[in-house]
A tleap script that builds the chain and sets N, CA, C and O, in Angstrom:
source leaprc.protein.ff14SB
mol = sequence {
  NMET PRO GLU GLN CYS PRO ASN CYS GLN SER
  VAL ARG ILE GLY LYS LYS ASN TYR GLY LYS
  LYS THR ALA GLY VAL VAL GLY ALA SER ALA
  GLY SER TYR GLY GLY TYR ILE ALA ALA ALA
  THR GLY GLY ARG VAL GLY ALA SER ILE GLY
  VAL ALA ALA GLY PRO VAL GLY ALA ALA VAL
  GLY GLY ILE GLY GLY ALA LEU ILE GLY ALA
  LEU LEU GLY GLY ALA THR GLY ALA SER ALA
  GLY VAL ILE LEU GLY GLU VAL LEU ASP GLU
  ARG VAL PHE ASP ASN TYR ARG CYS LEU ASP
  CYS GLY TYR SER PHE SER ALA ASP PRO ASP
  SER ARG ASP ALA SER CARG
}
set mol.1.N position { 24.470 -9.815 -17.249 }
set mol.1.CA position { 24.965 -10.955 -17.062 }
set mol.1.C position { 26.130 -11.508 -18.057 }
set mol.1.O position { 26.154 -11.268 -19.264 }
set mol.2.N position { 27.267 -12.428 -17.226 }
set mol.2.CA position { 28.273 -12.996 -18.156 }
set mol.2.C position { 27.643 -13.810 -19.018 }
set mol.2.O position { 26.554 -14.306 -18.727 }
set mol.3.N position { 28.201 -14.022 -20.082 }
set mol.3.CA position { 27.984 -14.674 -21.130 }
set mol.3.C position { 27.992 -16.373 -21.206 }
set mol.3.O position { 27.187 -17.219 -21.597 }
set mol.4.N position { 29.415 -16.397 -20.587 }
set mol.4.CA position { 29.858 -17.793 -19.957 }
set mol.4.C position { 30.670 -18.050 -19.279 }
set mol.4.O position { 31.611 -17.260 -19.351 }
set mol.5.N position { 30.810 -18.997 -18.450 }
set mol.5.CA position { 31.758 -19.188 -17.452 }
set mol.5.C position { 33.277 -18.834 -17.601 }
set mol.5.O position { 33.760 -19.039 -18.715 }
set mol.6.N position { 33.957 -18.412 -16.787 }
set mol.6.CA position { 35.340 -18.074 -16.956 }
set mol.6.C position { 36.027 -19.312 -16.463 }
set mol.6.O position { 37.249 -19.168 -16.492 }
set mol.7.N position { 35.614 -20.545 -15.994 }
set mol.7.CA position { 36.106 -21.591 -15.791 }
set mol.7.C position { 36.380 -22.574 -17.028 }
set mol.7.O position { 37.430 -22.825 -17.620 }
set mol.8.N position { 35.098 -23.033 -17.210 }
set mol.8.CA position { 34.973 -23.709 -18.357 }
set mol.8.C position { 34.131 -23.754 -19.923 }
set mol.8.O position { 34.012 -24.675 -20.730 }
set mol.9.N position { 33.495 -21.974 -19.944 }
set mol.9.CA position { 33.214 -21.632 -20.998 }
set mol.9.C position { 31.704 -22.085 -21.351 }
set mol.9.O position { 31.085 -21.938 -22.405 }
set mol.10.N position { 31.397 -22.547 -20.411 }
set mol.10.CA position { 30.057 -22.938 -20.687 }
set mol.10.C position { 28.871 -21.551 -20.673 }
set mol.10.O position { 29.067 -20.534 -20.007 }
set mol.11.N position { 27.950 -21.719 -21.331 }
set mol.11.CA position { 26.841 -20.714 -21.235 }
set mol.11.C position { 25.879 -20.922 -20.610 }
set mol.11.O position { 24.988 -20.073 -20.655 }
set mol.12.N position { 25.715 -22.006 -19.873 }
set mol.12.CA position { 24.745 -22.084 -18.951 }
set mol.12.C position { 24.893 -21.591 -17.505 }
set mol.12.O position { 25.474 -22.259 -16.650 }
set mol.13.N position { 24.452 -20.636 -17.318 }
set mol.13.CA position { 25.001 -19.605 -16.234 }
set mol.13.C position { 23.781 -19.564 -14.984 }
set mol.13.O position { 22.654 -19.425 -15.460 }
set mol.14.N position { 23.818 -19.646 -13.715 }
set mol.14.CA position { 22.384 -19.274 -13.104 }
set mol.14.C position { 22.798 -17.968 -12.087 }
set mol.14.O position { 23.942 -17.561 -12.288 }
set mol.15.N position { 22.177 -17.387 -11.225 }
set mol.15.CA position { 21.984 -16.319 -10.299 }
set mol.15.C position { 21.938 -17.035 -9.079 }
set mol.15.O position { 21.339 -18.106 -8.978 }
set mol.16.N position { 22.688 -16.364 -7.930 }
set mol.16.CA position { 22.314 -17.187 -6.914 }
set mol.16.C position { 21.095 -15.925 -6.006 }
set mol.16.O position { 19.966 -16.148 -5.567 }
set mol.17.N position { 21.883 -14.671 -5.995 }
set mol.17.CA position { 20.990 -13.957 -5.234 }
set mol.17.C position { 20.685 -14.084 -4.038 }
set mol.17.O position { 19.555 -13.909 -3.582 }
set mol.18.N position { 21.920 -14.484 -3.261 }
set mol.18.CA position { 22.147 -14.487 -1.559 }
set mol.18.C position { 21.475 -12.930 -1.286 }
set mol.18.O position { 20.346 -12.773 -0.819 }
set mol.19.N position { 22.398 -11.815 -1.671 }
set mol.19.CA position { 22.272 -10.874 -0.906 }
set mol.19.C position { 20.817 -10.130 -1.245 }
set mol.19.O position { 20.374 -9.430 -0.334 }
set mol.20.N position { 20.162 -10.204 -2.273 }
set mol.20.CA position { 19.185 -9.919 -3.096 }
set mol.20.C position { 17.817 -10.574 -1.942 }
set mol.20.O position { 16.816 -9.912 -1.669 }
set mol.21.N position { 18.066 -11.830 -1.463 }
set mol.21.CA position { 17.012 -12.535 -0.529 }
set mol.21.C position { 17.263 -12.140 0.655 }
set mol.21.O position { 16.274 -11.802 1.305 }
set mol.22.N position { 18.491 -12.054 1.270 }
set mol.22.CA position { 18.835 -12.086 2.712 }
set mol.22.C position { 18.526 -10.310 3.196 }
set mol.22.O position { 18.115 -10.065 4.330 }
set mol.23.N position { 18.748 -9.359 2.333 }
set mol.23.CA position { 18.794 -8.085 2.518 }
set mol.23.C position { 17.087 -7.905 2.384 }
set mol.23.O position { 16.621 -7.250 3.317 }
set mol.24.N position { 16.360 -8.251 1.653 }
set mol.24.CA position { 14.592 -8.411 1.679 }
set mol.24.C position { 14.134 -9.046 2.894 }
set mol.24.O position { 13.039 -8.694 3.335 }
set mol.25.N position { 14.703 -9.794 3.410 }
set mol.25.CA position { 13.897 -10.401 4.380 }
set mol.25.C position { 14.649 -9.388 5.478 }
set mol.25.O position { 13.751 -8.582 5.722 }
set mol.26.N position { 15.378 -9.139 5.976 }
set mol.26.CA position { 16.190 -8.164 6.933 }
set mol.26.C position { 15.285 -6.762 6.746 }
set mol.26.O position { 14.776 -6.231 7.732 }
set mol.27.N position { 15.152 -6.290 5.595 }
set mol.27.CA position { 14.650 -4.625 5.354 }
set mol.27.C position { 13.071 -5.267 5.564 }
set mol.27.O position { 12.314 -4.353 5.891 }
set mol.28.N position { 12.556 -6.236 5.490 }
set mol.28.CA position { 11.194 -6.423 5.443 }
set mol.28.C position { 10.759 -6.738 7.114 }
set mol.28.O position { 9.627 -6.733 7.598 }
set mol.29.N position { 11.849 -6.962 7.675 }
set mol.29.CA position { 11.722 -7.191 9.148 }
set mol.29.C position { 11.943 -5.982 9.999 }
set mol.29.O position { 11.391 -5.740 11.072 }
set mol.30.N position { 12.899 -5.203 9.322 }
set mol.30.CA position { 13.431 -3.709 9.976 }
set mol.30.C position { 11.716 -2.925 9.567 }
set mol.30.O position { 11.338 -2.015 10.304 }
set mol.31.N position { 10.992 -3.281 8.624 }
set mol.31.CA position { 10.322 -2.089 8.149 }
set mol.31.C position { 9.131 -2.424 8.496 }
set mol.31.O position { 8.263 -1.584 8.258 }
set mol.32.N position { 8.678 -3.790 9.186 }
set mol.32.CA position { 7.424 -4.624 10.137 }
set mol.32.C position { 7.823 -3.910 11.224 }
set mol.32.O position { 6.838 -3.489 11.830 }
set mol.33.N position { 9.047 -3.540 11.819 }
set mol.33.CA position { 9.132 -2.973 13.349 }
set mol.33.C position { 8.748 -1.679 13.389 }
set mol.33.O position { 8.092 -1.107 14.259 }
set mol.34.N position { 9.352 -1.124 12.058 }
set mol.34.CA position { 8.675 0.296 11.865 }
set mol.34.C position { 7.286 0.368 11.820 }
set mol.34.O position { 6.550 1.125 12.452 }
set mol.35.N position { 7.003 -0.477 11.026 }
set mol.35.CA position { 5.485 -0.346 10.464 }
set mol.35.C position { 4.479 -0.426 12.129 }
set mol.35.O position { 3.435 0.146 12.442 }
set mol.36.N position { 5.216 -1.229 12.772 }
set mol.36.CA position { 4.618 -1.460 14.227 }
set mol.36.C position { 4.199 -0.080 14.842 }
set mol.36.O position { 3.057 0.164 15.231 }
set mol.37.N position { 5.400 0.915 14.890 }
set mol.37.CA position { 5.341 1.872 15.706 }
set mol.37.C position { 4.809 2.771 15.020 }
set mol.37.O position { 4.288 3.690 15.652 }
set mol.38.N position { 4.759 2.813 13.443 }
set mol.38.CA position { 3.936 3.742 12.837 }
set mol.38.C position { 2.413 3.386 13.053 }
set mol.38.O position { 1.582 4.290 12.963 }
set mol.39.N position { 2.009 2.038 13.348 }
set mol.39.CA position { 0.754 1.530 13.570 }
set mol.39.C position { -0.038 2.179 14.524 }
set mol.39.O position { -1.156 2.686 14.437 }
set mol.40.N position { 0.913 2.047 15.639 }
set mol.40.CA position { 0.403 2.480 16.915 }
set mol.40.C position { 0.208 3.999 16.708 }
set mol.40.O position { -0.887 4.488 16.985 }
set mol.41.N position { 1.062 4.657 16.306 }
set mol.41.CA position { 0.696 6.303 16.000 }
set mol.41.C position { -0.254 6.480 14.971 }
set mol.41.O position { -0.957 7.434 15.301 }
set mol.42.N position { -0.666 5.956 13.728 }
set mol.42.CA position { -1.465 5.779 13.183 }
set mol.42.C position { -3.275 5.440 13.731 }
set mol.42.O position { -4.395 5.839 13.412 }
set mol.43.N position { -2.673 4.477 14.710 }
set mol.43.CA position { -4.021 4.154 15.310 }
set mol.43.C position { -4.638 4.812 16.317 }
set mol.43.O position { -5.846 4.840 16.550 }
set mol.44.N position { -3.604 5.435 17.010 }
set mol.44.CA position { -4.007 6.760 17.870 }
set mol.44.C position { -4.608 8.084 16.945 }
set mol.44.O position { -5.485 8.795 17.435 }
set mol.45.N position { -4.254 8.261 16.045 }
set mol.45.CA position { -4.265 9.301 15.087 }
set mol.45.C position { -5.747 8.804 14.369 }
set mol.45.O position { -6.691 9.575 14.198 }
set mol.46.N position { -5.746 7.768 14.096 }
set mol.46.CA position { -7.256 7.519 13.406 }
set mol.46.C position { -8.285 6.953 14.265 }
set mol.46.O position { -9.280 6.487 13.709 }
set mol.47.N position { -8.189 6.915 15.748 }
set mol.47.CA position { -9.237 6.971 16.443 }
set mol.47.C position { -9.624 8.032 17.168 }
set mol.47.O position { -10.723 8.211 17.694 }
set mol.48.N position { -8.346 8.975 17.178 }
set mol.48.CA position { -9.254 10.039 17.674 }
set mol.48.C position { -10.071 11.206 16.155 }
set mol.48.O position { -10.796 12.170 16.397 }
set mol.49.N position { -9.772 10.852 15.049 }
set mol.49.CA position { -10.420 11.301 14.162 }
set mol.49.C position { -11.459 10.641 14.132 }
set mol.49.O position { -12.509 11.230 13.872 }
set mol.50.N position { -11.459 9.308 14.377 }
set mol.50.CA position { -12.799 8.582 14.395 }
set mol.50.C position { -14.054 8.716 15.397 }
set mol.50.O position { -15.183 8.235 15.299 }
set mol.51.N position { -13.477 9.536 16.400 }
set mol.51.CA position { -14.277 9.911 17.681 }
set mol.51.C position { -15.260 10.851 17.115 }
set mol.51.O position { -16.262 10.922 17.826 }
set mol.52.N position { -15.292 11.453 16.266 }
set mol.52.CA position { -16.591 12.394 15.700 }
set mol.52.C position { -17.473 11.645 15.229 }
set mol.52.O position { -18.614 12.097 15.134 }
set mol.53.N position { -17.220 10.437 14.851 }
set mol.53.CA position { -18.262 9.075 14.645 }
set mol.53.C position { -18.666 8.389 15.570 }
set mol.53.O position { -19.561 7.565 15.383 }
set mol.54.N position { -18.066 8.586 16.839 }
set mol.54.CA position { -18.647 7.489 17.606 }
set mol.54.C position { -17.606 6.539 18.343 }
set mol.54.O position { -16.389 6.581 18.162 }
set mol.55.N position { -18.269 5.682 19.194 }
set mol.55.CA position { -17.200 4.458 19.494 }
set mol.55.C position { -17.059 3.796 18.343 }
set mol.55.O position { -15.951 3.453 17.933 }
set mol.56.N position { -18.148 3.557 17.720 }
set mol.56.CA position { -17.567 2.652 16.197 }
set mol.56.C position { -16.436 3.307 15.542 }
set mol.56.O position { -15.472 2.695 15.081 }
set mol.57.N position { -16.569 4.404 15.523 }
set mol.57.CA position { -16.130 5.686 14.263 }
set mol.57.C position { -14.448 5.297 15.030 }
set mol.57.O position { -13.434 4.950 14.424 }
set mol.58.N position { -14.571 5.441 16.061 }
set mol.58.CA position { -13.038 5.550 16.881 }
set mol.58.C position { -11.932 4.174 16.628 }
set mol.58.O position { -10.724 4.031 16.437 }
set mol.59.N position { -13.205 3.252 16.762 }
set mol.59.CA position { -12.653 1.856 16.320 }
set mol.59.C position { -12.524 1.414 14.833 }
set mol.59.O position { -11.653 0.635 14.447 }
set mol.60.N position { -13.349 1.908 14.133 }
set mol.60.CA position { -12.748 1.548 12.604 }
set mol.60.C position { -11.624 2.653 12.434 }
set mol.60.O position { -10.648 2.340 11.752 }
set mol.61.N position { -11.674 3.837 12.961 }
set mol.61.CA position { -10.320 4.500 12.589 }
set mol.61.C position { -9.016 4.004 12.990 }
set mol.61.O position { -8.061 3.957 12.215 }
set mol.62.N position { -8.979 3.656 14.132 }
set mol.62.CA position { -7.608 3.114 14.992 }
set mol.62.C position { -7.420 1.637 13.861 }
set mol.62.O position { -6.473 1.297 13.153 }
set mol.63.N position { -8.306 1.228 14.014 }
set mol.63.CA position { -8.033 -0.121 13.360 }
set mol.63.C position { -7.343 0.170 11.849 }
set mol.63.O position { -6.258 -0.350 11.590 }
set mol.64.N position { -7.916 0.887 11.029 }
set mol.64.CA position { -7.765 1.665 9.700 }
set mol.64.C position { -6.148 2.211 9.667 }
set mol.64.O position { -5.247 2.013 8.851 }
set mol.65.N position { -6.193 2.868 10.737 }
set mol.65.CA position { -4.925 3.708 10.648 }
set mol.65.C position { -3.490 2.831 11.247 }
set mol.65.O position { -2.343 3.117 10.902 }
set mol.66.N position { -3.807 1.864 12.084 }
set mol.66.CA position { -2.721 0.784 11.913 }
set mol.66.C position { -2.308 -0.035 11.091 }
set mol.66.O position { -1.141 -0.372 10.890 }
set mol.67.N position { -3.624 -0.524 10.383 }
set mol.67.CA position { -3.068 -1.293 9.097 }
set mol.67.C position { -2.450 -0.855 8.125 }
set mol.67.O position { -1.670 -1.490 7.415 }
set mol.68.N position { -2.869 0.669 7.994 }
set mol.68.CA position { -2.270 1.609 7.062 }
set mol.68.C position { -0.450 1.973 7.000 }
set mol.68.O position { 0.348 2.205 6.091 }
set mol.69.N position { -0.387 1.885 8.207 }
set mol.69.CA position { 0.559 2.208 8.965 }
set mol.69.C position { 1.829 0.932 8.809 }
set mol.69.O position { 2.994 1.078 8.439 }
set mol.70.N position { 1.206 -0.166 9.181 }
set mol.70.CA position { 2.300 -1.638 9.478 }
set mol.70.C position { 2.225 -2.069 7.889 }
set mol.70.O position { 3.089 -2.913 7.652 }
set mol.71.N position { 1.306 -1.673 6.547 }
set mol.71.CA position { 1.578 -2.333 5.647 }
set mol.71.C position { 2.626 -1.333 4.840 }
set mol.71.O position { 3.516 -1.722 4.084 }
set mol.72.N position { 2.374 -0.204 5.114 }
set mol.72.CA position { 3.651 0.989 4.193 }
set mol.72.C position { 4.800 0.745 4.844 }
set mol.72.O position { 5.736 0.547 4.069 }
set mol.73.N position { 5.128 0.676 6.220 }
set mol.73.CA position { 6.578 0.036 6.693 }
set mol.73.C position { 7.125 -1.191 6.162 }
set mol.73.O position { 8.189 -1.219 5.543 }
set mol.74.N position { 6.364 -2.273 6.412 }
set mol.74.CA position { 6.738 -3.210 5.859 }
set mol.74.C position { 7.050 -3.421 4.561 }
set mol.74.O position { 7.812 -4.338 4.253 }
set mol.75.N position { 6.452 -2.529 3.565 }
set mol.75.CA position { 6.734 -2.467 1.997 }
set mol.75.C position { 7.798 -1.813 2.043 }
set mol.75.O position { 8.660 -2.347 1.346 }
set mol.76.N position { 8.199 -0.725 2.641 }
set mol.76.CA position { 9.268 0.159 2.320 }
set mol.76.C position { 10.224 -0.235 2.806 }
set mol.76.O position { 11.225 0.358 2.403 }
set mol.77.N position { 10.527 -1.510 4.003 }
set mol.77.CA position { 11.265 -1.800 4.445 }
set mol.77.C position { 11.874 -2.916 3.282 }
set mol.77.O position { 13.027 -2.883 2.854 }
set mol.78.N position { 11.079 -3.667 2.973 }
set mol.78.CA position { 11.107 -4.909 1.945 }
set mol.78.C position { 11.885 -4.345 0.746 }
set mol.78.O position { 12.957 -4.895 0.494 }
set mol.79.N position { 11.365 -3.006 -0.265 }
set mol.79.CA position { 12.016 -2.432 -1.317 }
set mol.79.C position { 13.190 -2.002 -0.951 }
set mol.79.O position { 13.980 -2.063 -1.893 }
set mol.80.N position { 13.686 -1.559 0.088 }
set mol.80.CA position { 14.817 -0.751 0.473 }
set mol.80.C position { 15.790 -2.120 0.636 }
set mol.80.O position { 16.826 -2.184 -0.025 }
set mol.81.N position { 15.407 -3.208 1.548 }
set mol.81.CA position { 16.546 -4.281 1.510 }
set mol.81.C position { 16.470 -5.226 0.005 }
set mol.81.O position { 17.374 -6.054 -0.103 }
set mol.82.N position { 15.674 -5.170 -0.906 }
set mol.82.CA position { 15.782 -5.484 -2.326 }
set mol.82.C position { 16.762 -4.727 -3.023 }
set mol.82.O position { 17.642 -5.323 -3.645 }
set mol.83.N position { 16.713 -3.342 -2.992 }
set mol.83.CA position { 17.576 -2.642 -3.581 }
set mol.83.C position { 19.076 -2.693 -3.356 }
set mol.83.O position { 19.988 -2.703 -4.183 }
set mol.84.N position { 19.107 -2.725 -1.895 }
set mol.84.CA position { 20.583 -3.103 -1.516 }
set mol.84.C position { 20.918 -4.587 -1.202 }
set mol.84.O position { 21.875 -4.883 -0.486 }
set mol.85.N position { 20.155 -5.439 -1.723 }
set mol.85.CA position { 20.650 -6.471 -2.030 }
set mol.85.C position { 21.233 -7.092 -3.376 }
set mol.85.O position { 22.165 -7.833 -3.689 }
set mol.86.N position { 20.130 -6.358 -4.054 }
set mol.86.CA position { 21.013 -6.317 -5.478 }
set mol.86.C position { 22.480 -5.486 -5.867 }
set mol.86.O position { 23.209 -5.751 -6.823 }
set mol.87.N position { 22.642 -4.647 -5.070 }
set mol.87.CA position { 23.805 -4.068 -5.277 }
set mol.87.C position { 24.914 -4.820 -4.418 }
set mol.87.O position { 26.027 -4.893 -4.940 }
set mol.88.N position { 24.739 -5.382 -3.176 }
set mol.88.CA position { 25.683 -6.580 -2.808 }
set mol.88.C position { 25.270 -7.467 -3.806 }
set mol.88.O position { 26.248 -7.293 -4.532 }
set mol.89.N position { 24.678 -8.177 -4.337 }
set mol.89.CA position { 24.920 -9.488 -5.424 }
set mol.89.C position { 25.701 -8.870 -6.786 }
set mol.89.O position { 26.318 -9.722 -7.426 }
set mol.90.N position { 25.735 -7.871 -7.163 }
set mol.90.CA position { 26.303 -7.282 -8.259 }
set mol.90.C position { 27.646 -6.710 -8.004 }
set mol.90.O position { 28.458 -6.656 -8.928 }
set mol.91.N position { 27.927 -6.299 -6.873 }
set mol.91.CA position { 29.239 -5.532 -6.615 }
set mol.91.C position { 30.151 -6.345 -5.553 }
set mol.91.O position { 31.377 -6.355 -5.665 }
set mol.92.N position { 29.296 -7.202 -4.248 }
set mol.92.CA position { 30.530 -7.602 -3.508 }
set mol.92.C position { 30.127 -9.245 -3.901 }
set mol.92.O position { 31.151 -9.849 -4.219 }
set mol.93.N position { 29.162 -9.920 -3.943 }
set mol.93.CA position { 29.002 -11.523 -3.685 }
set mol.93.C position { 29.550 -12.078 -5.169 }
set mol.93.O position { 29.417 -11.370 -6.167 }
set mol.94.N position { 30.047 -13.130 -5.223 }
set mol.94.CA position { 30.259 -14.029 -6.549 }
set mol.94.C position { 28.706 -14.547 -6.660 }
set mol.94.O position { 28.136 -15.469 -6.077 }
set mol.95.N position { 28.261 -13.647 -7.584 }
set mol.95.CA position { 26.102 -14.092 -7.434 }
set mol.95.C position { 26.007 -14.933 -8.754 }
set mol.95.O position { 24.888 -15.364 -9.030 }
set mol.96.N position { 27.038 -15.216 -9.596 }
set mol.96.CA position { 26.592 -16.213 -11.091 }
set mol.96.C position { 27.478 -17.504 -10.277 }
set mol.96.O position { 28.438 -17.500 -9.507 }
set mol.97.N position { 26.571 -18.642 -10.914 }
set mol.97.CA position { 27.346 -19.907 -10.708 }
set mol.97.C position { 27.099 -20.453 -11.828 }
set mol.97.O position { 25.964 -20.216 -12.241 }
set mol.98.N position { 27.994 -21.359 -12.741 }
set mol.98.CA position { 28.072 -22.094 -13.491 }
set mol.98.C position { 27.225 -23.609 -12.941 }
set mol.98.O position { 27.500 -24.433 -12.068 }
set mol.99.N position { 26.107 -23.485 -13.914 }
set mol.99.CA position { 25.291 -24.815 -14.049 }
set mol.99.C position { 26.067 -26.290 -14.345 }
set mol.99.O position { 25.729 -27.431 -14.031 }
set mol.100.N position { 27.070 -25.865 -14.970 }
set mol.100.CA position { 27.961 -27.194 -15.611 }
set mol.100.C position { 29.109 -27.501 -14.584 }
set mol.100.O position { 29.010 -28.541 -13.934 }
set mol.101.N position { 30.029 -26.802 -14.416 }
set mol.101.CA position { 30.992 -26.770 -13.524 }
set mol.101.C position { 30.990 -26.577 -12.106 }
set mol.101.O position { 31.858 -27.086 -11.397 }
set mol.102.N position { 29.899 -25.745 -11.574 }
set mol.102.CA position { 29.657 -25.275 -10.421 }
set mol.102.C position { 30.601 -24.402 -9.731 }
set mol.102.O position { 30.714 -24.190 -8.523 }
set mol.103.N position { 31.463 -23.788 -11.029 }
set mol.103.CA position { 32.054 -22.325 -10.413 }
set mol.103.C position { 31.324 -21.234 -10.411 }
set mol.103.O position { 30.612 -20.938 -11.370 }
set mol.104.N position { 31.438 -20.354 -9.096 }
set mol.104.CA position { 31.227 -19.482 -8.804 }
set mol.104.C position { 32.073 -17.971 -9.027 }
set mol.104.O position { 33.204 -17.871 -8.552 }
set mol.105.N position { 31.566 -17.026 -9.638 }
set mol.105.CA position { 32.071 -16.012 -10.218 }
set mol.105.C position { 31.481 -14.692 -10.004 }
set mol.105.O position { 30.419 -14.748 -9.384 }
set mol.106.N position { 31.806 -13.701 -10.288 }
set mol.106.CA position { 31.099 -12.207 -10.191 }
set mol.106.C position { 30.993 -11.976 -11.676 }
set mol.106.O position { 31.391 -12.813 -12.486 }
set mol.107.N position { 30.390 -10.698 -12.056 }
set mol.107.CA position { 29.771 -10.188 -13.388 }
set mol.107.C position { 31.215 -9.467 -13.680 }
set mol.107.O position { 31.813 -9.822 -14.695 }
set mol.108.N position { 31.839 -8.401 -12.777 }
set mol.108.CA position { 32.945 -8.101 -12.765 }
set mol.108.C position { 34.359 -8.813 -13.196 }
set mol.108.O position { 35.046 -9.342 -12.322 }
set mol.109.N position { 34.737 -8.812 -14.447 }
set mol.109.CA position { 36.208 -9.581 -14.274 }
set mol.109.C position { 37.040 -9.265 -13.718 }
set mol.109.O position { 37.867 -10.156 -13.523 }
set mol.110.N position { 37.321 -8.067 -13.207 }
set mol.110.CA position { 38.414 -7.650 -12.675 }
set mol.110.C position { 38.415 -8.108 -10.772 }
set mol.110.O position { 39.273 -8.124 -9.890 }
set mol.111.N position { 37.063 -8.400 -10.848 }
set mol.111.CA position { 36.790 -9.114 -9.063 }
set mol.111.C position { 37.329 -10.189 -8.965 }
set mol.111.O position { 37.881 -10.542 -7.923 }
set mol.112.N position { 37.257 -11.108 -10.315 }
set mol.112.CA position { 37.732 -12.773 -10.279 }
set mol.112.C position { 39.068 -12.886 -9.513 }
set mol.112.O position { 39.819 -11.918 -9.392 }
set mol.113.N position { 39.338 -14.122 -8.995 }
set mol.113.CA position { 40.456 -14.161 -8.177 }
set mol.113.C position { 40.919 -15.559 -9.348 }
set mol.113.O position { 40.149 -16.519 -9.360 }
set mol.114.N position { 42.023 -15.593 -10.171 }
set mol.114.CA position { 42.540 -16.460 -10.683 }
set mol.114.C position { 42.821 -17.946 -9.964 }
set mol.114.O position { 42.728 -19.061 -10.478 }
set mol.115.N position { 43.222 -17.553 -8.511 }
set mol.115.CA position { 43.340 -18.798 -8.059 }
set mol.115.C position { 42.394 -19.878 -7.484 }
set mol.115.O position { 42.833 -20.857 -6.880 }
set mol.116.N position { 40.669 -19.593 -7.760 }
set mol.116.CA position { 40.076 -20.402 -7.439 }
set mol.116.C position { 39.456 -21.450 -8.552 }
set mol.116.O position { 38.762 -22.399 -8.187 }
savepdb mol mol.pdb
quit
């Protein structure tokens, strides 16, 4: 994190984290869809395994398999999205904002535009 604002030299700096937040939501959405697909497969597999315990076992196995598939897919997608968002925040976006003058800037001094 930068120690001070390049515009007014204030040390009151905040992070916006727009990339992290947005990519996390997109990743969670994509992961949930993937989890839905995995849940359908997991439900079929769980039901076929649970058949040995009868109709109740098949139902419990199907629901358990579906839940595990959905949870794993959503968690994986959200994690990947947050990691991508952190990279975007640090390398692409002006992630830092001076709380005194409102100036937005990047942590990389080479990427700063002097005309802003």
